[in-house]
C-alpha positions in Angstrom: -127.5 -72.0 171.4 -129.0 -69.0 173.1 -132.2 -69.6 174.9 -134.7 -66.7 175.5 -135.4 -66.0 179.1 -138.9 -65.8 180.6 -138.5 -62.1 180.6 -137.6 -61.9 176.9 -139.9 -64.4 175.4 -143.2 -64.1 173.6 -145.0 -67.4 173.5 -147.4 -68.6 170.9 -149.2 -72.0 170.6 -146.2 -73.5 168.8 -143.3 -71.1 168.9 -141.2 -69.4 171.5 -139.7 -66.1 170.3 -137.7 -63.4 172.1 -139.6 -60.3 173.1 -140.1 -57.9 170.1 -138.0 -55.1 171.6 -135.1 -57.5 172.2 -135.1 -58.7 168.7 -135.6 -55.1 167.4 -132.3 -54.0 169.0 -130.3 -56.8 167.6 -132.0 -56.5 164.2 -130.9 -52.9 163.9 -127.4 -53.9 164.8 -127.4 -56.7 162.2 -128.7 -54.4 159.5 -126.0 -51.8 160.2 -123.3 -54.5 160.1 -124.5 -55.9 156.8 -124.9 -52.4 155.3 -121.3 -51.7 156.3 -120.0 -54.8 154.5 -117.8 -54.0 151.4 -120.2 -56.0 149.1 -123.4 -54.6 150.3 -123.7 -52.2 147.4 -123.2 -55.2 145.0 -126.0 -57.0 146.8 -128.3 -54.1 146.4 -127.5 -53.5 142.8 -127.8 -57.2 141.9 -131.3 -57.3 143.3 -132.1 -54.2 141.2 -131.1 -56.2 138.1 -134.2 -58.3 138.5 -136.0 -55.7 136.5 -135.4 -58.0 133.5 -134.8 -61.4 135.1 -137.6 -61.7 137.7 -141.3 -62.4 137.0 -144.0 -63.1 139.5 -147.7 -63.5 139.0 -148.9 -63.3 142.6 -146.3 -61.2 144.4 -145.5 -57.8 142.8 -148.8 -57.9 140.9 -150.6 -57.3 144.2 -148.9 -53.9 144.6 -151.1 -51.2 143.1 -149.4 -49.9 139.9 -146.2 -51.8 140.6 -143.2 -50.7 138.4 -140.1 -52.7 138.9 -137.9 -49.8 137.7 -139.4 -47.5 140.4 -140.3 -49.9 143.2 -137.1 -51.9 143.6 -135.3 -49.2 145.4 -137.9 -48.6 148.2 -138.7 -52.3 148.4 -135.1 -53.5 148.9 -134.8 -52.0 152.4 -138.0 -53.7 153.5 -136.6 -57.0 152.5 -133.3 -56.3 154.3 -135.2 -55.4 157.5 -137.2 -58.6 157.3 -133.9 -60.6 156.9 -132.3 -58.7 159.8 -135.3 -59.7 162.0 -135.0 -63.3 160.9 -131.3 -63.3 161.6 -131.7 -61.8 165.0 -134.3 -64.4 166.0 -132.2 -67.3 164.7 -129.2 -66.0 166.6 -131.1 -65.9 169.8 -133.0 -69.2 169.4 -131.2 -71.4 167.0 -134.7 -72.2 165.7 -135.3 -71.9 162.0 -139.0 -72.2 162.3 -139.1 -69.4 164.9 -136.9 -67.2 162.7 -139.2 -67.7 159.6 -141.5 -64.8 160.5 -144.6 -63.9 158.4 -143.9 -61.1 155.9 -146.0 -59.5 153.3 -146.0 -61.2 149.8 -144.2 -58.3 148.0 -141.5 -58.2 150.6 -141.1 -62.0 150.4 -140.6 -61.6 146.6 -137.7 -59.2 147.2 -136.3 -61.6 149.9 -136.3 -64.3 147.1 -134.3 -61.8 145.0 -131.9 -61.4 147.9 -131.5 -65.1 148.4 -130.7 -65.6 144.8 -127.5 -63.6 145.4 -126.2 -66.8 147.0 -122.4 -66.3 146.5 -122.4 -62.7 147.7 -124.5 -63.6 150.7 -122.2 -66.4 151.6 -119.2 -64.1 151.6 -121.0 -61.5 153.7 -122.0 -64.3 156.2 -118.4 -65.4 156.4 -117.1 -61.9 157.1 -119.8 -60.8 159.5 -120.7 -64.0 161.3 -124.3 -63.3 160.7 -126.5 -66.1 159.4 -129.3 -65.3 156.9 -132.5 -67.4 157.2 -134.9 -68.2 154.4 -136.8 -71.5 154.2 -139.7 -71.9 151.9 -141.0 -75.0 153.8 -141.2 -72.8 157.0 -142.9 -69.8 155.5 -146.4 -68.6 156.4 -147.0 -67.1 152.9 -149.5 -64.2 152.9 -150.1 -64.5 156.6 -148.5 -61.2 157.8 -151.0 -59.1 159.7 -151.2 -55.8 161.5 -150.1 -56.0 165.1 -148.5 -59.5 164.8 -145.0 -60.4 166.0 -143.3 -59.2 162.8 -145.1 -55.9 163.0 -144.2 -55.4 166.7 -140.5 -56.0 166.0 -140.4 -53.9 162.9 -142.2 -51.0 164.6 -139.8 -51.1 167.6 -136.8 -51.2 165.3 -137.6 -48.8 162.5 -141.0 -47.2 163.1 -144.0 -47.3 160.7 -143.9 -49.8 157.8 -144.2 -48.8 154.2 -147.9 -49.6 153.6 -147.4 -49.8 149.9 -145.7 -53.1 150.4 -147.0 -54.2 153.8 -150.7 -55.0 153.5 -152.3 -57.6 155.8 -153.5 -61.1 155.1 -157.1 -60.1 154.5 -156.1 -57.5 151.9 -153.6 -60.0 150.4 -156.4 -62.6 149.9 -158.7 -59.9 148.4 -156.1 -58.8 145.9 -155.1 -62.3 145.0 -158.7 -63.1 144.1 -159.0 -60.0 141.9 -155.7 -60.7 140.2 -156.5 -64.4 139.6 -159.8 -63.5 138.1 -158.1 -61.2 135.6 -155.5 -63.8 134.7 -157.8 -66.7 134.0 -159.5 -65.4 130.8 -155.9 -65.0 129.4 -155.1 -68.6 130.2 -153.0 -67.9 133.3 -154.4 -70.3 135.9 -153.8 -70.9 139.6 -152.0 -67.6 140.0 -149.4 -68.5 137.3 -148.8 -72.1 138.4 -150.6 -73.5 135.3 -151.2 -72.2 131.8 -153.8 -73.1 129.3 -152.6 -75.3 126.4 -151.3 -73.2 123.5 -150.8 -70.2 125.7 -147.2 -69.4 124.4 -148.0 -70.5 120.9 -150.9 -68.4 119.7 -151.0 -64.6 119.3 
């Protein structure tokens, strides 16, 4: 287990994480290694197939004018970068909770599509020695914010974020409220977690 030093640690009330610039360097390396794996292209194309298999009421719906046929290609790299950051933190800390950084809701949806490619990810992990991290019970869903730890690491590693997919927690809450209000008259309740009786039966 690798423990962060005092010089390379950013401390919050509950978590100790390596300094953003330290994680950024390793995240760039991890992403390059994964992208160089012989099955990376399969991973990418498998996620793109979710244009027919994946539905979400409170993830992609928050992206203005989202079109799965057009948005998958630019969204996939955002998810890969988030996963690389998580892997770097986990490698340095051996702490799953520390590694489960806040990400935007649309990026998290694409991370789910990545995680669904379980067999391919397992083989990539075995070949590269890199461990991917994703744990729903450790997520801070919708809590990503400008200037937070995730943002600092990302900016240090790759520069500006794609603002189409990275909007902060206040904007996330605002859009969720708007979308939920539009769904409810249709019988789609609690952001798609409940449906009115008869919803799939009547035209």
